[in-house]
C-alpha positions as CSV (number, residue, x, y, z in Angstrom):
1,M,15.5,-18.9,-4.9
2,S,15.0,-20.1,-1.6
3,D,13.0,-23.1,-0.8
4,E,9.1,-22.3,-1.1
5,F,8.1,-23.5,2.0
6,A,10.0,-22.1,3.9
7,L,9.6,-18.6,2.1
8,I,5.7,-19.1,2.6
9,D,6.3,-19.5,6.5
10,S,8.5,-16.6,6.2
11,I,5.6,-14.4,4.7
12,T,3.4,-16.0,7.4
13,T,5.3,-15.1,9.9
14,V,5.8,-11.3,8.7
15,L,1.4,-11.2,8.5
16,A,0.6,-13.4,12.0
17,E,-1.0,-10.5,13.5
18,T,-3.2,-9.9,10.5
19,T,-4.0,-13.6,9.8
20,A,-6.4,-14.9,13.1
21,G,-9.9,-13.2,14.2
22,A,-13.2,-14.4,15.3
23,D,-14.6,-14.5,12.1
24,V,-11.4,-16.7,10.5
25,I,-12.5,-20.2,11.2
26,V,-9.4,-21.7,9.0
27,G,-6.5,-19.6,8.0
28,P,-3.4,-19.4,6.5
29,G,-1.9,-23.2,6.0
30,D,-4.8,-24.7,4.7
31,D,-6.3,-25.7,0.8
32,A,-8.8,-22.7,1.8
33,A,-9.9,-20.6,4.2
34,V,-13.0,-21.0,6.3
35,L,-14.7,-17.4,6.9
36,A,-17.6,-16.4,9.0
37,M,-20.4,-13.8,7.8
38,P,-22.1,-11.5,9.9
39,P,-25.5,-12.4,10.1
40,E,-27.9,-11.1,7.2
41,H,-25.2,-9.8,5.3
42,E,-24.2,-10.5,1.0
43,L,-20.2,-11.1,0.4
44,V,-18.7,-8.8,-1.6
45,V,-15.4,-9.6,-3.6
46,S,-13.5,-8.2,-5.7
47,T,-10.1,-8.9,-7.5
48,D,-7.3,-6.8,-8.8
49,A,-3.9,-8.0,-10.7
50,L,-1.3,-5.4,-10.7
51,I,1.5,-6.4,-13.4
52,A,5.1,-4.9,-12.0
53,G,6.3,-2.4,-15.5
54,S,2.1,-1.6,-16.0
55,H,0.7,-1.5,-12.8
56,Y,4.1,-0.4,-11.0
57,P,7.6,0.5,-11.9
58,M,10.1,-2.8,-12.4
59,H,12.3,-2.7,-9.0
60,A,10.1,-1.2,-7.1
61,R,10.8,-1.1,-3.3
62,A,8.4,-4.4,-2.3
63,D,7.1,-3.1,0.7
64,L,5.3,-0.3,-1.1
65,I,4.2,-2.7,-4.1
66,G,2.8,-4.7,-1.5
67,Y,1.0,-1.7,-0.2
68,R,-0.2,-0.6,-3.1
69,S,-1.7,-3.5,-4.0
70,M,-3.6,-4.1,-1.1
71,A,-5.6,-0.1,-1.4
72,V,-6.1,-1.0,-4.9
73,A,-8.6,-4.2,-4.7
74,T,-10.0,-2.8,-0.9
75,S,-11.0,0.6,-3.1
76,D,-13.7,-1.6,-4.7
77,L,-15.1,-2.5,-1.6
78,A,-15.2,1.3,-0.7
79,A,-17.2,1.8,-3.9
80,M,-19.6,-1.1,-3.2
81,G,-20.2,0.4,0.6
82,A,-18.9,-2.7,2.0
83,A,-17.4,-3.2,4.8
84,P,-13.6,-4.7,5.1
85,G,-13.0,-8.6,5.5
86,W,-10.7,-10.3,4.3
87,A,-8.1,-10.6,1.5
88,T,-5.7,-13.3,-0.3
89,V,-2.7,-12.8,-1.7
90,S,-1.0,-14.0,-4.9
91,L,2.6,-13.4,-5.6
92,I,4.0,-14.4,-9.1
93,V,8.0,-13.3,-9.2
94,P,10.8,-15.1,-11.4
95,T,13.0,-15.1,-8.4
96,L,12.5,-14.5,-4.2
97,S,14.7,-13.6,-1.8
98,R,13.8,-14.0,1.9
99,D,14.4,-10.1,2.3
100,W,12.4,-9.2,0.1
101,A,9.0,-11.2,0.9
102,A,9.7,-10.2,4.1
103,R,9.5,-6.4,2.7
104,F,6.5,-6.7,0.5
105,A,4.5,-9.2,3.5
106,A,5.5,-6.2,5.6
107,G,4.0,-3.8,3.2
108,I,0.7,-6.3,2.8
109,K,0.7,-6.3,6.5
110,R,0.5,-2.6,7.3
111,A,-2.0,-2.5,4.3
112,A,-4.0,-4.8,6.0
113,L,-3.7,-3.0,9.9
114,D,-4.7,0.3,8.5
115,F,-8.3,-0.8,6.3
116,G,-9.1,-3.4,8.7
117,L,-8.5,-6.7,6.7
118,K,-7.3,-10.2,7.7
119,V,-4.7,-11.8,5.4
120,V,-6.1,-15.5,5.1
121,G,-4.6,-17.0,2.3
122,G,-2.6,-16.9,-1.1
123,N,-0.1,-18.3,-3.8
124,L,3.5,-18.6,-4.7
125,A,4.7,-19.2,-8.2
126,R,7.5,-18.5,-10.3
127,G,6.7,-16.7,-13.4
128,P,6.9,-12.3,-14.6
129,E,5.9,-10.4,-12.0
130,S,2.8,-9.3,-10.9
131,V,0.8,-9.2,-7.6
132,T,-3.3,-10.3,-7.1
133,V,-5.1,-9.7,-4.0
134,T,-8.5,-10.7,-4.2
135,V,-10.9,-8.9,-1.4
136,H,-13.6,-9.6,0.6
137,G,-16.4,-7.2,2.4
138,H,-19.6,-7.7,3.3
139,V,-22.9,-5.4,3.2
140,P,-26.2,-5.5,5.2
141,R,-28.8,-7.4,2.7
142,G,-30.0,-5.1,-0.3
143,Q,-27.6,-2.5,1.2
144,A,-24.7,-3.0,-1.8
145,L,-24.3,0.1,-4.0
146,R,-23.7,0.1,-7.6
147,R,-22.8,1.8,-10.5
148,S,-26.1,1.4,-11.9
149,G,-28.7,3.6,-9.6
150,A,-28.0,7.3,-11.1
151,K,-31.3,9.2,-11.5
152,A,-31.9,12.1,-14.0
153,G,-31.8,14.9,-10.8
154,D,-29.1,13.5,-9.2
155,C,-26.0,15.7,-8.0
156,V,-22.8,14.0,-9.2
157,Y,-19.9,14.2,-6.1
158,V,-16.5,13.5,-6.1
159,S,-14.2,12.9,-3.1
160,G,-10.7,13.8,-1.8
161,A,-9.0,15.1,-4.5
162,L,-7.8,14.2,-8.0
163,G,-4.7,13.7,-9.9
164,G,-1.8,13.7,-7.0
165,A,-1.1,10.3,-8.4
166,G,-0.7,11.5,-11.9
167,L,1.6,14.0,-11.1
168,A,3.8,11.5,-9.6
169,L,3.9,8.9,-12.3
170,A,5.9,11.9,-13.8
171,N,8.6,11.9,-10.7
172,A,11.9,9.9,-11.6
173,G,12.2,8.9,-8.5
174,L,8.6,6.9,-8.7
175,A,10.0,3.3,-8.1
176,T,11.9,4.1,-5.0
177,P,11.4,7.1,-3.0
178,S,13.2,8.1,0.0
179,P,11.0,8.0,3.3
180,S,11.2,11.7,3.2
181,A,9.4,11.5,-0.5
182,L,6.3,9.4,1.4
183,S,5.6,11.6,4.1
184,A,2.8,14.1,4.9
185,D,0.5,14.5,1.5
186,S,2.7,13.9,-1.1
187,S,1.8,12.8,-4.9
188,L,3.8,10.1,-4.5
189,R,2.7,8.9,-1.2
190,R,-0.9,9.3,-3.2
191,Y,0.7,6.9,-6.0
192,W,2.4,4.3,-3.6
193,Q,0.1,4.8,-0.3
194,P,-4.0,5.5,-1.7
195,T,-6.1,5.2,0.8
196,P,-9.6,3.4,0.1
197,R,-12.4,5.6,1.3
198,L,-14.1,2.7,3.1
199,E,-15.7,4.7,6.1
200,L,-17.1,7.5,3.3
201,G,-18.4,4.2,1.5
202,M,-20.2,2.4,4.0
203,G,-21.7,5.9,5.1
204,L,-23.0,6.5,1.5
205,R,-25.1,3.2,1.5
206,A,-28.1,5.3,2.6
207,V,-27.3,8.2,0.6
208,A,-26.2,7.3,-2.4
209,T,-27.7,6.0,-5.8
210,A,-25.1,5.4,-7.2
211,A,-20.6,5.2,-6.8
212,I,-17.5,4.1,-8.3
213,D,-13.9,4.2,-7.3
214,V,-12.0,6.5,-9.7
215,S,-9.1,4.3,-10.6
216,D,-9.1,4.7,-14.6
217,G,-9.9,8.6,-14.2
218,L,-12.8,10.5,-13.3
219,A,-13.4,10.8,-16.8
220,A,-13.7,7.4,-17.6
221,D,-15.1,6.5,-14.3
222,L,-18.0,8.7,-14.8
223,E,-18.9,7.4,-18.0
224,H,-19.1,3.9,-16.8
225,V,-21.6,5.2,-14.2
226,C,-24.1,6.8,-17.2
227,K,-23.6,3.6,-19.3
228,A,-24.8,1.5,-16.3
229,S,-27.6,3.7,-14.6
230,A,-28.8,4.7,-18.4
231,V,-28.9,8.8,-18.2
232,C,-26.0,11.2,-19.1
233,M,-24.3,13.4,-17.0
234,D,-23.3,17.4,-16.6
235,V,-19.9,18.2,-15.1
236,E,-18.2,21.3,-14.1
237,L,-14.4,21.2,-14.4
238,Q,-13.9,24.4,-12.2
239,R,-15.3,22.5,-9.6
240,V,-13.4,19.3,-9.9
241,P,-11.0,19.4,-6.4
242,V,-7.4,18.6,-7.9
243,F,-4.2,17.8,-5.6
244,Q,-2.2,20.8,-5.4
245,G,0.3,21.4,-8.9
246,A,-2.4,19.4,-10.4
247,V,-4.2,20.6,-13.7
248,A,-7.9,20.1,-13.4
249,L,-8.3,18.8,-17.4
250,Q,-5.6,16.4,-16.8
251,A,-6.1,15.4,-13.5
252,T,-9.9,13.9,-14.8
253,G,-8.0,11.4,-17.2
254,A,-5.0,10.5,-15.1
255,G,-5.9,7.7,-12.4
256,D,-5.0,5.9,-9.8
257,D,-6.5,8.4,-7.1
258,Y,-8.9,6.0,-6.3
259,E,-11.2,8.2,-4.4
260,L,-15.1,8.1,-4.8
261,A,-17.5,9.9,-7.2
262,F,-21.6,9.1,-6.8
263,T,-24.0,10.9,-7.4
264,A,-27.1,11.6,-5.1
265,P,-30.2,13.8,-4.8
266,T,-30.3,17.1,-4.6
267,A,-31.6,17.2,-1.0
268,C,-29.1,14.8,0.5
269,E,-26.3,18.1,0.3
270,E,-26.8,18.6,4.7
271,R,-26.4,14.8,5.1
272,L,-23.4,14.0,2.6
273,Q,-21.4,17.4,4.7
274,A,-22.0,15.9,7.9
275,L,-21.0,12.2,6.6
276,A,-17.9,13.7,4.8
277,R,-16.6,15.5,8.1
278,R,-17.6,11.7,10.2
279,A,-15.2,10.4,7.3
280,G,-12.4,13.0,7.5
281,V,-12.6,13.2,3.5
282,P,-13.4,16.4,1.8
283,I,-16.6,15.9,-1.1
284,S,-17.3,18.1,-4.2
285,R,-20.6,18.5,-5.9
286,I,-19.0,18.8,-9.4
287,G,-21.9,18.3,-11.8
288,N,-25.6,17.0,-12.5
289,V,-27.4,14.0,-13.9
290,R,-30.3,14.5,-16.6
291,A,-31.8,12.2,-18.9
292,G,-31.3,12.4,-22.8
293,A,-28.5,12.3,-25.2
294,S,-25.5,14.9,-24.8
295,P,-24.0,17.0,-27.2
296,R,-21.9,14.4,-29.9
297,G,-23.5,11.5,-28.3
298,R,-21.6,12.0,-24.8
299,L,-22.4,10.7,-21.8
300,V,-20.8,13.5,-19.9
301,T,-20.7,16.3,-20.9
302,W,-17.8,18.8,-19.9
303,L,-18.2,22.2,-19.2
304,N,-14.8,24.8,-18.1
305,E,-16.9,28.1,-17.1
306,G,-20.2,27.1,-19.2
307,I,-17.8,26.3,-22.2
308,V,-17.6,22.5,-23.9
309,V,-14.3,21.2,-23.4
310,Q,-12.8,17.8,-24.5
311,A,-11.7,15.5,-21.5
312,P,-8.9,13.4,-21.3
313,A,-10.2,9.2,-22.4
314,G,-8.4,7.8,-19.3
315,Y,-6.8,4.5,-18.5
316,R,-7.4,1.3,-20.8
317,H,-6.7,-2.0,-20.3
318,F,-6.3,-2.8,-23.7
């Protein structure tokens, strides 16, 4: 283990480009950050902890761990319709070399630049390997998207394509993929370098009635929206967009996609498609929201060509 403070200095040196700005009054190096919020905005905060061997493979590439950790946390800002602001990063490892720390910081930096975040602090400690990222964003007062606004008669949508990360989890090269394996739109890239749908989320503030990011699997996450909104949904499996090579039914439970699932009034279809074009991500209408109980007590009824099917349960943390 190198000297702790030398390691911290080396990490902040790599991150230097992402640690300062007019909105960062006090950045890394003090006891806490001091940040300037835009007028008439509300703060949006989310924390995600990724544990080696559970949320990513042991002995994975340090830069990919850094990038994935930032992306996973930032996706929650997109789901709330928040503009990205700032992040803090806590790294716990049993041992730490200067080289590993620099590569980890490089992944954090690249993600911060890609997502428009400033890295304003963090923590370094010895223990079982894990990374915890806290992201801070902001929305105009009263405009944050929530899970609890879906209404009977709304349509159900999802962005992008699902199942790519699930395919990567079956890949023997998941821990140390080659640069070529991460090129273009591969399943490994979907897992290690997901794209938080920030622009889409911000655009949905004025359109969507409820939203959630697809982290635990579409089937599980739509259940969360139904429960929060006290509604049910009918979803057509054949309408669910899937990544090339993925199977629709499996993709609904695979998780780690970090797309957005949301509801909106039927009359908003043209506005949504215009927003999708501006954001550069397709959206697909996959079902409808309704009141009343679903067959056999389901909140979400999955239909394949009119026949009820059982969707996978999705990821469970406990």
